[in-house]
C-alpha positions in Angstrom: -83.3 86.6 106.1 -86.1 84.3 106.8 -86.6 80.9 104.8 -89.8 82.1 103.3 -87.7 85.5 101.8 -84.9 83.3 100.6 -87.4 81.0 98.8 -88.9 84.1 97.0 -85.8 85.5 95.8 -85.2 83.1 92.9 -88.7 83.7 91.6 -88.4 87.3 91.7 -84.9 87.5 90.0 -86.4 85.4 87.3 -89.4 87.9 87.0 -87.3 90.7 87.0 -85.3 89.3 84.3 -88.2 88.5 82.2 -89.7 92.2 82.5 -86.2 93.6 81.6 -85.7 91.3 78.6 -89.3 92.3 77.5 -88.9 96.0 77.7 -85.5 95.7 76.1 -87.1 93.7 73.1 -89.9 96.2 73.0 -87.4 99.2 72.9 -85.8 97.3 70.0 -89.0 96.7 68.2 -89.9 100.4 68.3 -86.6 101.1 67.1 -86.6 99.0 64.2 -90.2 99.6 63.3 -90.5 103.2 64.3 -87.4 105.2 64.0 -86.0 102.6 61.5 -88.4 103.9 58.9 -87.7 107.7 59.5 -85.8 109.8 56.7 -82.2 108.9 56.9 -81.1 112.5 57.9 -83.7 112.5 60.6 -82.5 109.4 62.1 -78.9 110.7 62.0 -79.8 113.6 63.8 -81.3 111.8 66.2 -78.7 109.5 67.1 -76.1 112.6 67.0 -78.1 114.3 69.6 -78.6 111.2 71.9 -74.9 110.4 71.6 -74.0 113.7 72.4 -76.5 114.0 75.7 -75.1 110.5 76.5 -71.5 111.6 76.5 -72.4 114.7 78.5 -74.9 112.7 81.2 -73.0 109.6 81.9 -69.2 110.1 83.5 -68.4 106.4 82.8 -68.9 107.0 78.9 -66.6 110.2 79.2 -63.8 108.2 81.1 -64.0 105.5 78.8 -63.9 107.1 75.5 -61.2 109.7 76.8 -59.1 106.9 78.0 -59.6 105.3 74.3 -58.8 108.8 72.5 -55.7 109.1 74.6 -54.2 105.9 73.4 -55.1 106.7 69.8 -54.2 110.0 69.5 -51.4 110.2 72.2 -51.3 112.0 75.3 -49.6 115.2 73.7 -52.8 115.6 71.8 -54.6 118.7 73.1 -57.3 117.9 75.8 -60.1 119.8 73.5 -59.4 117.6 70.4 -59.4 114.3 72.4 -62.6 115.3 74.0 -64.2 116.2 70.8 -63.4 112.7 69.1 -64.3 111.1 72.4 -67.8 112.6 72.1 -68.0 111.5 68.7 -67.2 108.1 69.7 -70.4 107.7 71.7 -72.3 109.6 68.8 -71.0 106.8 66.3 -72.1 104.2 68.6 -75.6 105.9 68.6 -75.7 105.9 64.9 -74.4 102.3 64.8 -77.9 101.5 66.5 -79.8 103.6 63.9 -78.0 101.9 61.3 -79.0 98.8 62.8 -82.9 99.9 62.9 -82.6 101.3 59.4 -80.9 98.2 58.0 -83.8 96.0 58.8 -85.4 97.7 56.1 -82.5 97.6 53.3 -82.0 94.8 51.0 -78.4 93.8 50.3 -78.5 95.5 46.8 -79.5 98.6 48.5 -76.8 98.4 50.6 -74.5 98.1 47.9 -75.8 101.1 46.4 -75.2 103.2 49.8 -71.5 102.7 49.3 -69.7 105.8 47.9 -66.8 103.6 47.7 -65.4 100.2 47.8 -61.9 99.6 47.5 -59.8 96.4 47.6 -62.6 94.3 46.0 -59.7 92.9 43.7 -58.1 91.7 47.0 -61.1 90.3 48.4 -62.2 88.4 45.2 -58.6 86.9 44.6 -58.5 85.6 48.2 -61.6 83.8 47.4 -60.2 82.4 44.3 -57.8 80.5 46.3 -60.5 78.5 47.5 -59.1 78.2 51.2 -61.6 80.6 52.6 -61.5 84.4 53.8 -61.4 85.4 57.4 -62.9 89.2 57.2 -61.8 91.2 60.1 -62.8 94.5 61.4 -63.0 96.8 64.4 -65.9 98.4 66.2 -65.4 101.2 63.7 -68.1 103.1 61.7 -70.6 100.2 60.8 -69.2 97.1 60.3 -72.1 95.3 59.9 -72.6 97.5 56.6 -69.8 95.5 55.0 -71.8 92.3 55.6 -74.8 93.7 54.1 -73.3 95.1 50.9 -71.2 91.8 50.3 -74.4 89.9 50.5 -75.2 91.4 47.3 -72.6 88.5 46.1 -73.2 85.0 45.9 -70.9 83.3 48.4 -71.7 81.7 51.9 -71.0 84.0 54.8 -70.8 83.3 58.7 -70.3 86.2 61.3 -69.4 85.6 64.6 -71.1 87.8 67.1 -71.4 88.7 71.0 -74.0 86.8 72.8 -76.7 89.0 74.2 -78.8 88.7 77.3 -81.3 87.9 77.9 -81.9 85.4 75.6 -85.3 87.3 74.1 -82.8 90.3 73.1 -80.2 87.9 71.4 -82.9 86.3 69.3 -84.5 89.5 68.3 -81.5 91.2 67.3 -80.3 87.8 65.3 -83.6 87.8 63.9 -83.2 91.1 62.5 -79.6 90.7 61.2 -80.4 87.4 59.8 -82.6 89.1 57.2 -79.5 89.6 55.1 -79.1 85.7 54.6 -75.9 85.8 56.4 -75.6 83.2 59.2 -74.7 84.9 62.8 -73.4 82.5 65.4 -71.8 82.7 68.8 -68.0 82.1 69.1 -68.7 79.1 71.1 -68.1 75.2 70.3 -70.6 74.8 67.7 -69.7 78.2 66.1 -66.1 77.6 65.7 -66.8 74.0 64.1 -69.0 75.9 61.7 -66.2 78.4 60.9 -63.6 75.8 60.2 -65.9 73.9 58.0 -67.0 77.1 56.2 -63.6 78.3 55.5 -62.5 74.6 54.5 -65.3 74.9 51.8 -64.0 78.5 50.5 -66.5 80.4 52.4 -66.4 84.0 54.3 -65.8 84.0 58.2 -66.3 87.6 59.6 -65.5 88.9 63.2 -64.6 92.2 64.8 -61.3 91.8 66.7 -60.6 94.9 68.6 -62.1 93.8 72.0 -62.3 90.5 74.4 -66.0 89.9 74.4 -65.6 86.6 75.9 -62.9 87.5 78.6 -60.5 84.9 77.5 -57.9 86.6 75.3 -54.3 87.0 75.9 -52.7 90.6 76.1 -51.0 92.1 73.1 -49.8 95.7 72.4 -52.4 97.7 70.9 -51.7 101.4 70.6 -48.8 101.2 72.5 -50.3 99.4 75.7 -51.3 95.6 76.4 -54.9 95.1 76.0 -56.6 91.7 76.0 -57.1 91.1 72.1 -58.9 88.0 70.6 -56.8 85.8 68.2 -59.3 83.8 66.9 -59.2 85.1 63.2 -55.4 84.7 63.1 -56.0 81.0 64.6 -58.6 80.4 61.9 -56.2 81.6 59.1 -53.3 79.5 60.4 -55.1 76.3 60.7 -57.3 76.4 57.5 -54.6 78.7 55.4 -57.7 81.0 54.8 -56.7 84.7 53.8 -57.2 87.4 56.4 -59.0 90.7 55.0 -58.9 93.5 57.1 -62.2 95.6 56.2 -63.1 99.1 57.3 -66.5 100.8 57.0 -66.4 104.6 57.6 -69.4 106.8 57.3 -69.2 109.6 54.8 -72.8 111.2 55.1 -76.0 110.2 56.5 -76.9 106.7 55.1 -73.6 106.7 53.0 -70.5 104.5 53.5 -66.8 104.3 52.2 -65.4 100.5 52.3 -62.0 99.8 52.3 -60.6 96.1 52.0 -57.1 95.0 52.3 -55.1 91.8 52.5 -53.3 91.1 55.9 -50.1 89.4 55.0 -49.3 86.9 57.8 -45.6 86.1 58.0 -44.6 82.5 56.7 -45.2 80.0 59.5 -42.2 78.7 61.4 -43.9 75.5 62.9 -43.8 77.2 66.3 -47.6 77.6 67.0 -47.3 80.2 70.0 -44.6 82.4 67.8 -47.0 82.0 64.5 -50.2 83.3 66.4 -48.3 86.2 67.8 -46.5 87.3 64.7 -49.9 87.1 63.2 -51.4 89.0 65.7 -48.7 92.0 65.3 -49.7 92.0 61.7 -53.5 92.4 62.5 -53.1 94.9 65.2 -51.3 97.2 62.8 -54.1 97.1 60.2 -56.8 97.5 63.0 -54.8 100.6 64.4 -54.0 101.9 61.1 -58.1 101.7 60.1 -59.1 103.4 63.9 -56.5 106.3 63.0 -58.4 107.2 59.8 -61.4 108.2 62.0 -60.8 108.0 65.5 -64.3 109.5 66.7 -65.9 106.6 64.6 -64.3 104.0 67.0 -67.4 103.2 69.0 -66.4 100.8 71.8 -67.9 101.9 74.9 -66.3 99.4 77.5 -62.7 99.8 78.6 -60.0 98.4 76.2 -57.2 99.1 78.8 -57.3 98.9 82.8 -56.6 102.3 84.2 -53.2 102.9 85.3 -52.4 99.2 84.3 -48.7 98.4 84.2 -47.7 96.4 81.3 -48.4 92.7 82.5 -46.2 89.8 81.9 -47.1 88.0 78.5 -48.0 91.1 76.7 -46.8 90.4 72.9 -46.2 93.3 70.5 -44.0 94.8 68.0 -41.3 94.6 70.3 -41.2 91.1 70.3 -42.3 87.8 71.8 -42.8 86.2 75.1 -43.1 82.8 76.3 -46.8 83.4 76.8 -49.2 80.6 75.1 -51.7 82.1 73.2 -55.7 81.0 73.6 -56.2 78.0 71.2 -59.1 77.0 69.4 -58.3 73.5 70.4 -60.2 74.3 73.6 -63.2 74.5 71.3 -62.9 71.5 69.4 
């Protein structure tokens, strides 16, 4: 490659990144300001068709969701049943984007009214009344952001950890839409962790999804019987601040309608051994995540691999069977 050609590569990469970012922002803007205003049943039907077509057209999506359903339903479940639920997972992902677009035009009071049922509010408010804060944890199940919108009708401070999006313009647009609820959305970086610790110590609410290793730093724990990298930040925050962990699930019951379930995760009493305390807390939290996903496997919309294909159980995996000497990741790395 000539020096002149080499010198052109960096500007061309930056130009390509900018164009891709602009196209994505335009697409999201059209989604929010176009389809987001469509009647809910029309939007839901469009999302269902788009999700089905994506599952049929993209081999990678079929491979990933089939793997996930094999773990959730078991290898002995009929292939037709696993495939039906795998297709539903991709449709749920499409419906999640539809909910994002529609949610931009719904107030917290409107979101609360869209809940057919909210169970466990007593446990949630009892945890808040302790004054040590609440760590609200969910899986990528149904519409976890609906829970934040619905609870936004109440007067308490909430912070939500989110995945950094690339390019930056996409991240800023998405979080500008999300921020209309009055809730703070922050990345799980140094500043975000410090903000979360401060808010919990002030008695506020910190929310996160904890069924996927977004940052690539998590250690393996048993999840549906096989080791998977699972973020332990929620347990670490709770152990550090004495906050209560509340596991929440939001399942779609009809187009634009939801069922919310909140339940306390009872962490084992601390032993003074930090590694053991994090691992025991993770076992309890993962048991709740698994139970929530089993209620509606087809609404679990993680579209990146949770388990490596043909992965042998690695050393250091932690699960129901017991502990190893592996040291869990630490929030101290961020402080």
